[in-house]
BABAMAR-277725 format. One record per residue (C-alpha): residue in three letters; x, y, z. Coordinates in steps of 0.25 Angstrom, whole numbers, plus 2048, in hexadecimal, padded with zeros to 3 digits. Example, Ala and Ser with C-alpha at 12.3 -4.5 7.8 and 13.67 -1.06 7.14 Angstrom:
ALA8317EE81F SER8377FC81D 
// end
This chain:
UNKAB665419F UNKAC3654198 UNKAC964B1A0 UNKABF6411A1 UNKABE640191 UNKACD63D193 UNKACB63319D UNKAC162C193 UNKACB62C188 UNKAC4638181 UNKAD064217E UNKAC764A174 UNKABD64C17E UNKAC764E188 UNKACD65A181 UNKAC066017C UNKABC66218B UNKACA665190 UNKACA672185 UNKABD67618B UNKAC2675199 UNKACF67C194 UNKAC568718E UNKABE68A19B UNKAC96891A3 UNKAD069319A UNKAC469C19B UNKAC269C1AA UNKAD169E1AD UNKAD66A71A2 UNKAE46A619E UNKAE96A41AC UNKAF06981AE UNKAE768F1B6 UNKAE867F1BB UNKADC67B1B5 UNKAE16811A8 UNKAEE6791A8 UNKAE766D1AB UNKADC66D1A0 UNKAE7671197 UNKAF066419B UNKAE365C199 UNKAE166118B UNKAF065E188 UNKAEE65018D UNKAE064F185 UNKAE9653178 UNKAF464817D UNKAE963E17D UNKAE464216E UNKAF3641169 UNKAF4650166 UNKB0065016D UNKB0465F169 UNKAF766516D UNKAFA65C17B UNKB0766417C UNKB01671179 UNKAF7671184 UNKB0066A18E UNKB0A67518D UNKB0067E18F UNKAFC67819C UNKB0B6761A1 UNKB0D68619F UNKB006881A6 UNKB056801B1 UNKB116861B2 UNKB0B6931B3 UNKB0268F1BF UNKB0D6861C5 UNKB1968B1C2 UNKB266841BC UNKB246791C7 UNKB2166C1C2 UNKB136681C9 UNKB0A65B1C6 UNKB036641BC UNKB0E6691B5 UNKB1465A1B5 UNKB086551B1 UNKB0965E1A3 UNKB1865D1A2 UNKB1464D1A2 UNKB0B64D197 UNKB1365618F UNKB1E64B190 UNKB1464118B UNKB0D64917F UNKB1D64E17B UNKB2063E17C UNKB1463A173 UNKB19644168 UNKB2763E16A UNKB2E64916F UNKB3564217A UNKB3D64E17D UNKB32656180 UNKB2B64C188 UNKB3864B191 UNKB3665A195 
// end
């Protein structure tokens, strides 16, 4: 539902549904790194980006990136590249151009 609200241009509703999904997944999988949790964290970061809450976006995207690295290791794959791209865009919006290039 969170992604549907995002596609409909409803970022607040999207964020609410994504946070509900995150809590459900955390309850189901606990503190163990899990792909579905990392994807949810990425989507929450994107929702915050769409709301212009860039620092919150960075916080969730970094959590997602750290979890993905625990799951996949340091090798960059499509999921890690997606998070890095979103982090770069968010840093760019904050005017942190050096960070956006990293």
